[in-house]
C-alpha positions as CSV (number, residue, x, y, z in Angstrom):
1,M,-6.6,50.8,-96.5
2,V,-9.4,48.3,-97.5
3,P,-11.0,47.6,-100.8
4,S,-14.6,48.7,-101.4
5,F,-17.2,48.7,-104.2
6,F,-20.2,50.8,-105.2
7,A,-22.9,48.1,-104.9
8,S,-25.5,50.4,-106.4
9,F,-23.8,50.1,-109.8
10,L,-25.0,46.5,-109.9
11,K,-28.7,47.4,-109.8
12,N,-29.4,47.6,-113.5
13,R,-29.3,44.5,-115.6
14,R,-28.1,44.4,-119.1
15,G,-31.2,44.2,-121.3
16,G,-33.5,45.7,-118.7
17,G,-34.7,44.8,-115.2
18,K,-33.2,45.3,-111.8
19,R,-31.2,43.3,-109.3
20,S,-32.5,43.3,-105.7
21,P,-30.4,44.9,-102.9
22,D,-29.8,41.3,-101.7
23,E,-28.3,40.3,-105.1
24,C,-26.1,43.5,-105.3
25,V,-24.7,43.0,-101.8
26,R,-24.3,39.2,-102.4
27,L,-22.2,39.8,-105.6
28,C,-19.9,42.1,-103.7
29,A,-19.5,39.7,-100.8
30,E,-18.8,36.7,-103.1
31,A,-16.1,38.8,-104.8
32,G,-14.5,39.3,-101.4
33,F,-15.5,42.9,-100.7
34,G,-16.1,43.3,-96.9
35,T,-17.0,47.0,-97.3
36,I,-19.3,48.7,-99.8
37,D,-21.0,51.9,-100.6
38,Y,-24.8,51.6,-101.1
39,S,-27.1,54.4,-102.3
40,P,-30.8,53.8,-102.6
41,D,-32.6,55.6,-105.4
42,F,-33.8,58.5,-103.3
43,W,-35.8,59.8,-106.2
44,D,-38.0,56.7,-106.0
45,A,-41.0,56.4,-103.7
46,E,-39.7,53.0,-102.5
47,W,-36.3,54.3,-101.3
48,E,-36.9,53.4,-97.7
49,K,-37.9,49.8,-98.5
50,E,-34.7,49.6,-100.6
51,A,-32.5,51.0,-97.8
52,R,-33.9,48.5,-95.3
53,A,-33.4,45.6,-97.7
54,A,-29.8,46.6,-98.3
55,A,-29.1,46.9,-94.6
56,E,-30.6,43.4,-94.1
57,A,-28.5,42.0,-96.9
58,A,-25.3,43.6,-95.5
59,A,-26.0,41.9,-92.1
60,K,-26.8,38.6,-93.9
61,Y,-23.6,38.5,-95.8
62,G,-21.3,40.1,-93.2
63,V,-20.6,43.3,-95.3
64,E,-20.2,46.8,-93.9
65,I,-21.9,49.7,-95.6
66,A,-19.3,52.3,-95.0
67,H,-21.0,55.2,-96.8
68,S,-23.8,56.3,-99.0
69,H,-24.3,59.1,-101.5
70,A,-26.9,61.9,-101.3
71,P,-28.7,62.8,-104.5
72,Y,-27.6,65.8,-106.4
73,N,-29.6,68.2,-108.6
74,F,-27.0,70.0,-110.6
75,Y,-28.0,68.2,-113.8
76,K,-31.4,66.8,-112.9
77,K,-32.9,70.2,-111.9
78,E,-36.0,69.0,-110.0
79,P,-37.9,71.7,-108.1
80,L,-36.0,72.9,-105.1
81,E,-38.6,71.7,-102.6
82,V,-38.6,68.3,-104.1
83,F,-34.8,68.1,-104.1
84,C,-34.6,69.2,-100.5
85,E,-37.0,66.5,-99.5
86,K,-34.8,63.9,-101.2
87,L,-31.8,65.2,-99.3
88,Q,-33.7,64.7,-96.0
89,N,-34.5,61.2,-97.1
90,A,-30.9,60.5,-97.8
91,A,-29.9,61.5,-94.3
92,L,-32.5,59.0,-92.9
93,G,-31.4,56.5,-95.5
94,A,-27.8,56.6,-94.3
95,K,-29.0,56.0,-90.8
96,I,-31.1,53.0,-91.9
97,L,-28.1,51.6,-93.8
98,G,-25.9,51.9,-90.8
99,A,-23.4,54.0,-92.9
100,K,-20.8,56.0,-91.1
101,Y,-20.7,58.6,-93.8
102,L,-23.1,60.4,-96.2
103,V,-21.4,62.1,-99.2
104,F,-22.7,65.3,-100.7
105,H,-21.9,67.4,-103.8
106,F,-21.7,70.9,-102.4
107,D,-22.4,72.2,-105.9
108,E,-26.0,73.4,-106.0
109,Y,-25.4,76.8,-107.5
110,H,-26.2,78.1,-111.0
111,P,-25.4,81.7,-112.0
112,L,-28.4,83.5,-113.4
113,P,-28.4,84.2,-117.1
114,G,-25.9,87.0,-117.8
115,E,-24.2,86.6,-114.4
116,C,-20.6,85.6,-114.0
117,F,-19.7,82.7,-111.8
118,D,-19.3,83.9,-108.2
119,A,-17.7,81.4,-105.8
120,E,-18.6,83.4,-102.7
121,K,-22.3,83.6,-103.8
122,G,-22.1,79.9,-104.8
123,L,-20.9,78.8,-101.3
124,K,-23.7,80.8,-99.7
125,T,-26.3,79.3,-102.0
126,A,-25.1,75.8,-101.6
127,F,-25.1,76.2,-97.9
128,E,-28.7,77.4,-97.8
129,V,-29.8,74.4,-99.9
130,L,-27.7,71.6,-98.3
131,S,-27.1,72.6,-94.7
132,P,-30.5,71.5,-93.4
133,A,-29.9,67.9,-94.7
134,I,-26.3,68.0,-93.5
135,E,-27.4,69.1,-90.0
136,K,-30.0,66.3,-90.0
137,T,-27.3,63.8,-91.1
138,L,-25.1,64.8,-88.1
139,D,-28.1,64.7,-85.7
140,L,-28.7,61.1,-86.8
141,G,-25.1,60.2,-85.9
142,V,-23.8,60.0,-89.5
143,E,-20.8,62.1,-90.6
144,A,-21.2,64.3,-93.7
145,L,-18.5,64.4,-96.3
146,L,-18.2,67.0,-99.2
147,E,-16.9,65.6,-102.5
148,N,-14.4,67.4,-104.7
149,T,-16.0,68.2,-108.1
150,F,-14.4,69.1,-111.5
151,E,-15.1,71.7,-114.1
152,D,-16.9,70.5,-117.2
153,H,-18.3,73.9,-118.4
154,H,-21.8,72.6,-118.3
155,R,-24.1,74.9,-120.3
156,V,-21.5,77.7,-120.3
157,G,-18.6,78.6,-122.6
158,P,-15.3,76.8,-122.6
159,L,-13.6,79.6,-120.7
160,E,-16.4,80.0,-118.1
161,R,-17.0,78.1,-114.9
162,S,-20.1,76.1,-114.0
163,H,-19.1,74.0,-110.9
164,L,-18.4,74.8,-107.3
165,C,-15.9,73.0,-105.1
166,G,-13.6,71.8,-107.9
167,E,-11.1,74.3,-106.7
168,I,-9.4,73.2,-103.5
169,N,-9.9,76.5,-101.7
170,E,-13.6,76.4,-102.3
171,L,-13.9,72.8,-100.9
172,E,-11.9,73.9,-97.9
173,A,-14.2,76.9,-97.4
174,A,-17.3,74.7,-97.8
175,I,-16.1,72.3,-95.1
176,G,-15.2,75.3,-92.9
177,L,-18.7,76.8,-93.1
178,F,-19.9,74.0,-90.7
179,N,-17.2,74.4,-88.1
180,D,-17.8,70.8,-87.1
181,S,-15.2,68.0,-87.0
182,R,-17.9,65.6,-88.2
183,V,-17.9,67.3,-91.6
184,G,-15.0,66.3,-93.8
185,C,-14.1,65.4,-97.4
186,C,-14.7,62.5,-99.7
187,W,-11.8,62.6,-102.2
188,D,-12.8,61.6,-105.7
189,F,-9.6,60.6,-107.6
190,G,-11.2,60.7,-111.1
191,H,-12.5,64.2,-110.5
192,G,-9.2,65.2,-109.0
193,H,-7.4,64.1,-112.2
194,L,-9.7,66.1,-114.4
195,Q,-9.4,69.2,-112.3
196,F,-5.8,69.1,-111.2
197,G,-3.9,66.7,-113.5
198,E,-0.4,66.0,-112.3
199,T,-0.8,68.3,-109.2
200,Q,-3.5,66.0,-107.7
201,P,-1.1,64.4,-105.2
202,E,-0.3,67.9,-103.8
203,M,-4.0,68.6,-103.4
204,I,-4.6,65.3,-101.6
205,R,-1.8,66.2,-99.1
206,R,-3.3,69.6,-98.7
207,M,-6.7,68.2,-97.8
208,G,-4.9,65.9,-95.4
209,K,-6.9,64.3,-92.5
210,R,-10.1,65.9,-93.7
211,I,-10.3,63.1,-96.2
212,R,-12.5,60.4,-94.6
213,A,-13.6,58.4,-97.6
214,T,-12.7,58.0,-101.3
215,H,-14.2,57.5,-104.7
216,V,-11.8,55.5,-106.9
217,H,-12.1,55.4,-110.7
218,D,-9.9,56.0,-113.7
219,N,-10.3,58.1,-116.9
220,Y,-8.5,59.5,-120.0
221,Y,-9.1,62.1,-122.7
222,M,-10.4,64.4,-120.0
223,K,-13.7,62.6,-119.6
224,D,-15.3,61.4,-116.4
225,L,-15.4,57.8,-117.5
226,H,-15.5,56.0,-114.1
227,L,-13.2,53.2,-115.3
228,L,-11.7,50.5,-113.3
229,P,-8.2,51.6,-112.0
230,F,-5.4,50.9,-114.5
231,Y,-7.8,51.3,-117.5
232,G,-7.1,55.0,-117.8
233,N,-4.0,57.2,-117.2
234,L,-4.2,58.1,-113.5
235,D,-0.8,57.7,-111.8
236,W,-1.9,55.4,-109.0
237,E,1.7,54.7,-108.0
238,T,1.9,58.4,-107.0
239,L,-1.6,59.1,-105.9
240,I,-2.0,56.3,-103.3
241,P,1.3,57.1,-101.5
242,A,0.1,60.8,-101.3
243,L,-3.1,59.6,-99.7
244,K,-1.1,57.3,-97.3
245,A,1.0,60.3,-96.3
246,T,-2.2,62.0,-94.9
247,G,-2.6,59.0,-92.5
248,Y,-5.6,57.7,-94.3
249,D,-6.4,54.0,-93.6
250,A,-10.1,53.6,-94.5
251,S,-11.8,52.3,-97.7
252,L,-10.8,52.7,-101.3
253,A,-14.2,52.5,-103.0
254,F,-14.4,51.7,-106.7
255,E,-17.1,54.0,-108.1
256,A,-18.1,52.1,-111.2
257,G,-20.3,54.3,-113.3
258,Y,-21.2,53.1,-116.7
259,G,-21.7,49.8,-118.5
260,R,-24.1,46.9,-117.9
261,F,-22.4,43.5,-117.8
262,P,-24.1,40.3,-119.1
263,E,-24.8,37.8,-116.3
264,E,-22.1,35.6,-117.8
265,L,-19.4,38.3,-117.1
266,I,-20.6,39.9,-113.9
267,A,-18.8,37.6,-111.5
268,E,-15.6,37.8,-113.5
269,F,-15.9,41.6,-113.5
270,M,-16.3,41.7,-109.8
271,R,-13.3,39.5,-109.2
272,L,-11.2,41.7,-111.4
273,S,-12.5,44.8,-109.6
274,K,-11.5,43.2,-106.3
275,H,-8.1,42.3,-107.6
276,A,-7.5,45.9,-108.8
277,M,-8.6,47.4,-105.5
278,D,-6.4,45.0,-103.6
279,L,-3.4,46.2,-105.6
280,L,-4.2,49.8,-104.8
281,C,-4.5,48.9,-101.1
282,R,-1.1,47.3,-101.1
283,M,0.3,50.5,-102.5
284,G,-1.0,52.2,-99.4
285,K,0.8,49.9,-96.9
């Protein structure tokens, strides 16, 4: 296993302003990350310019962009035709970046008012929305990975469901809809903790070799906090060996999510992130 970092997290400066793709990739390289995730802002009109700049920076600093993340619309709720256009852009963006994988949330389903959550209908709806972009991704030589989600009861009651593909059987069914070995799973450990708790290692082993990439982050109090590993209560000493048992030997990518570090702290934060990810990788040897 190799340590990786979500370089897109570094775009926003504390106090306002943006770092360039070159700066984001450089910070990762200087911390010792040889592999990163980079996701351009596909909602922005300049997404292609950003993707090309990130690809140039990766070549400049000798960093591999292993995967990218397609936009998702579960919370944003842009018009469907706009969202589908952004998904198509993401497929092309992954190709420009030189990424091996593009990660999707197979979760574009909302029951109508008064309807109960219907997983079978949800899978059909999500397939209709996402399959054109996934097929384009495959046509461009990039593999498509579906990410495990978790239930947060968004805009529904505490005993009702709102998310698709948090349950392992739904994620398996979603992957199976494509009947293509180039469609696999991106396993998100933070989501897995919120959805499965102590049984997450069992679910990792069940997903097995379909796992091609990972999103690594920690949490506690049942919140999707995207913390650095060891800052929450995930049992990494159990989780990483479970992943190893599947034969996985690719990247462990820290998906930092929140917080904007002052310039005086960013290099130190990156070094700590690299050290934490190195420790996890050693658990997988």
